[in-house]
C-alpha positions in Angstrom: 0.0 0.0 0.0 1.2 3.4 -0.9 1.4 5.9 2.0 1.6 9.1 -0.1 2.6 10.4 -3.5 4.1 13.8 -4.3 4.3 15.7 -7.5 6.4 18.8 -8.1 6.5 20.8 -11.4 9.7 22.5 -12.4 10.8 24.8 -15.3 13.6 23.1 -17.1 15.3 19.7 -17.0 18.5 20.9 -15.2 16.4 22.4 -12.4 14.3 19.3 -12.2 17.3 17.1 -11.8 18.7 19.4 -9.1 15.3 19.3 -7.3 15.0 15.5 -7.6 18.5 15.1 -6.1 17.7 17.4 -3.2 14.5 15.6 -2.5 16.2 12.2 -2.6 18.9 13.4 -0.1 16.5 15.1 2.3 13.9 12.4 2.9 13.4 8.7 2.7 11.4 8.8 -0.5 11.4 6.8 -3.8 11.8 8.8 -7.0 9.2 7.3 -9.4 10.2 9.3 -12.5 9.9 12.4 -14.5 7.5 13.4 -17.1 7.8 16.2 -19.6 4.8 18.5 -19.9 3.5 19.7 -23.2 4.9 23.2 -23.7 6.8 25.7 -21.6 9.6 23.2 -20.8 8.0 22.1 -17.5 9.1 18.8 -16.0 7.0 16.9 -13.4 9.0 14.9 -10.8 7.0 12.1 -9.1 7.9 10.7 -5.7 6.3 8.3 -3.2 6.9 7.4 0.5 5.3 8.0 3.8 3.4 11.3 4.3 6.0 13.1 6.4 8.9 12.1 4.1 7.0 13.3 1.0 6.0 16.6 2.6 9.6 17.2 3.7 11.0 16.3 0.3 8.6 18.5 -1.5 9.3 21.4 0.8 13.1 21.0 0.2 12.4 20.7 -3.5 10.3 23.8 -3.5 13.0 25.8 -1.7 15.7 24.6 -4.2 13.4 25.4 -7.2 12.6 28.9 -5.8 16.3 29.6 -5.4 16.7 29.1 -9.2 13.3 30.7 -10.0 12.0 27.5 -11.6 9.2 26.4 -9.2 5.7 25.9 -10.8 3.6 23.8 -8.4 3.6 20.9 -5.9 1.0 18.5 -4.6 0.9 15.8 -1.9 -1.7 13.1 -2.1 -1.9 11.1 1.2 -3.2 7.5 0.9 -4.0 7.6 -2.8 -6.4 5.2 -4.4 -5.1 2.4 -6.5 -6.8 4.0 -9.6 -4.3 6.8 -9.4 -1.5 4.4 -10.0 -3.1 2.6 -12.9 -3.8 5.9 -14.7 -0.9 8.1 -13.8 1.8 5.7 -12.6 1.6 2.6 -14.9 4.3 0.2 -13.9 5.1 -2.3 -16.6 6.7 -5.5 -15.3 9.8 -5.9 -17.4 11.1 -9.4 -17.6 14.4 -9.9 -19.3 14.3 -12.2 -22.3 16.7 -15.1 -22.3 19.8 -14.4 -24.4 19.8 -16.2 -27.7 23.0 -17.5 -29.1 23.8 -16.0 -32.4 26.5 -17.4 -34.6 28.3 -14.9 -36.7 30.3 -16.0 -39.7 32.8 -13.5 -40.9 33.4 -13.6 -44.6 36.7 -12.4 -45.8 36.4 -9.9 -48.6 39.0 -9.4 -51.2 40.1 -5.8 -51.1 40.0 -4.3 -54.5 42.5 -1.5 -55.2 40.6 1.7 -55.8 42.0 4.3 -58.0 43.1 7.3 -56.1 41.9 10.4 -57.8 44.1 13.4 -57.1 42.1 16.4 -55.9 42.9 19.9 -56.9 44.2 21.8 -53.9 44.7 25.1 -55.6 41.5 27.1 -55.9 43.0 29.3 -58.6 44.2 26.8 -61.3 42.5 23.6 -60.0 45.6 21.7 -61.1 46.3 18.6 -58.9 50.1 19.1 -59.5 50.0 22.6 -58.1 51.5 22.7 -54.5 49.5 25.8 -53.5 46.6 25.3 -51.2 43.7 27.6 -50.5 44.9 30.4 -48.3 48.5 30.5 -49.6 49.8 33.5 -51.5 48.8 33.6 -55.2 52.5 33.6 -56.1 52.8 30.0 -54.9 50.6 28.8 -57.8 52.6 27.3 -60.7 50.1 29.0 -63.1 50.3 32.4 -61.5 52.3 34.0 -64.4 49.9 32.5 -67.0 46.8 33.9 -65.3 48.1 37.5 -65.5 
């Protein structure tokens, strides 16, 4: 049976992580998760524990959020009904699947020699034989005198 659940809404993910860290350190609560709200960048942090611990955690979280001007709202629900958990806190039982043995056969490929095409490094003459690279003085181009 769940003693109490708590919800706190925070502006921004970094502030939500800081608030969740503070709440976890202040009281004996369980962090259930976070949920991104639609719009405004609000994040909802969900916790559960006994009523006093949830109240203390939310108070500490509120003070941390107010210090960074990111507090939106908070709510404590003591002795929530089971319907709340089926709607708002669905917990899926995850059972790990047994590992399947996969045999991997490595085929050796023959490496074909690819023709190496020389790229033009000079943006003036576009000649691959030219030692000039873009940014060098124009006089370094082997075709500088021809272009005048």
